[in-house]
C-alpha positions, 0 to 999 in steps of 0.5 A: 500500500502507498502512504497517504498522499502528503502535500504542502503548498507555499503561500500565494506570494511565494508561489507566484514568485516561484513561477518565474524560476520554477517553470510550471512545477508546483512549488510544494512538497508532495509525496505520492508514493513510498520513497523510493517509488517504483520507477526510482527502484527500477532505475536503481536496478538499471544503474546497479548493472551499468554505473560504477558502484563507487559513484554513490548517491545521497538520495534514493530517487531519480530526478525528472525535473527541477525549478524554483525550490523543488525537485520532481522525481520520476515517480511524481514526488516533489522534494524541497531542495536544500542542496542545490546540487551541492551549491550549483543551481544557486539562481534556481534550476533551469532558470529561464534566462540560463535556458534561453542563453544555452539554447541560443548558443547551442544553435550557433556552435557547441565547441571550437576549443578556446585555445584553438579558435577563441570566441567572445563568450569566453572573453565576456565571462573573463571580463565580468569576473575581472570586474566583479571580483574583489580588488581594483588592481589589474586582473586577469582570468582563466576558465576551466571546467571544474573546481578541482581544475581551478584549484590545480591551475591556481597552484600552477600559476603560484608556483610559476610566479614564485618559483617555489613549490610548497603549498599550505592548506588547512585541517578540514579543507576540501579542494577536489578529487584529482591527485593534487587536490586530493593531497590538498583535501583533508578527509580520508573517506571517501575522498582519499582512501586507497588512491595514493600516493599523492602529490608532494609539497603539500603542508597541512596546518590548523586553521580557525574552528571557533566552535572547537578551538575557542580561539580568536581569529588573531590567535588562530592565525598566529598559531597557523603562521608559527607552524608554517614558519617552523615546519615549512619556511616562508621561502619555500611557500608558493601559496596559501590556499584557503576556503573563506568558509570551509565547505565539505569540512563542515561549513566552518566560518573562521573567526573574524580577523583570521583570514586578513591576518593570513593575507597580510602574512602572505603579502609580507613574504611574497606568498600567493594568497589563494581564496577558494570560493568554489562553494561559497562564491556567486551570491551564496553567502549574501555577498557576491563573493565571501571575500567581501565579508572581511574586505579581502583582496586575494591574489588569486581566487577560484570560482565554480559551482554556482557560476555555470548555473548547472553547466560545468564551468570554473575559473581563476581570477586574480592579479595580472602580474601573477598570471603573466608569470606563466608561458603561453600555452601553459594553461588551458584544456580541451573543454575549458570555457565551453561556449554553452557554459560561458553563455550560462554563466553570463546569464547567471551573473546578470541574474545575480546583479539584476534580481537582488539575489545577494539580498535574497541569500541574506534573507534566506540565511536569517530565516534558516538560522532563526529556525535552527536557533528554535530547534537548538533551544530544545535540543542540546544535540545541536552544538553549533549553528554557523554559516553566512547567507544561504550557506548554513549548517548545524553541527550535531554532537553528544551534549555531554561530551561535545563529541561529534554525532554522525549517527544522529546526522545520518538519522535526521537526514534520512528522515528528511529524505523519506519525507520530501526534503533534500539535505546534505551532510558534511564535516570531517566526522560527517556530523554536520547537516548543511543547508544550501537552498537555491535562491529562488526558493520561497519562505513557505517552502523553507518553513515546511522543510524545517517543520520536517527537520524538527520532526526528524530531530524529535524522532531521532 
């Protein structure tokens, strides 16, 4: 027997607003089958016979359509989306302007290779990144396909510029799944175990984790700098690569002052200061880039995820003199800056600028944080609430000891999934539930999602 059909609709204003970015999809949580339904189960059987098992999947359902704040599965179930495809569909899935831009470009050409026959779209995206990224200094930009590629290229550029090899990264960091970026990533399972040996000259140091280290930003920076000085040496460091908010590591927001102190240290010693904005960038935190919260002007900055509106695009933008250290032909790739992805990115950046999406991210953050605070008032297992804008998280712990509680996080997430809400886990100990809704979501859907999460905490 199927469960009783459950439908929750948003308020009228939210539904009308959602129509702009949600197409014809009703903006509601609606379950019409068990989860997963029969079609999703059949597709899982097909996938098990054809797709590498190591790929894995968080949700037990298969997507059919998405838009606004919902995702529809192949059985007709409508889920509230608090994941945005891991912070990718920031402006909303299938945003009409993105769809139109991609369709128009596909009718012209789908590929020439920017390193063979360049095209204006690539130039326009770079111009826009140069204009919008922090700092008024002379800048250049490079386009690639994935966030890991962007990080690798930032390291290549920093090494070419400094003629040094060492790269400093941080505890709880995530920078990608390639060989070099696996070395830069902290967490072993599932990202690194069994895949070594890794690239050398990567040095991991403690960063700032206010909930667990009880240090001010200045104190945490002093600890970091002392370690780098003693264990690596400034003359050996090409780059310091740091996330303004650690993503996979647990949505850790460093204490105020930590990042500016690192930037000052890097400048003092000729070390390239690289800010990895792959998850936090493109309006996610209530600013266009998270660097703006503390007035940072990174030497190089990596961007991806939200930039392409669902199409693969990433980039590096930063100081012209650093880019110019690299010889002609030293940077690039066959698909780097694909024209369809560039068309999508221009539509995304225009939507961010013209639709008030940074302000919407800030409003979403206030709503989500408020709901999390209400949960925490009656549930001491919620040890910490943190984030910026539409990038929020709760860290779940044993209230007696403060020890991470990954089982509780998994239980609450599974309850949400069964009841029509997509949430993602993260953190070094997998004890953090993160919230990354598309900025096109309505307040009503957010409240409905957190009603479900409250039930999940109560039952766990």
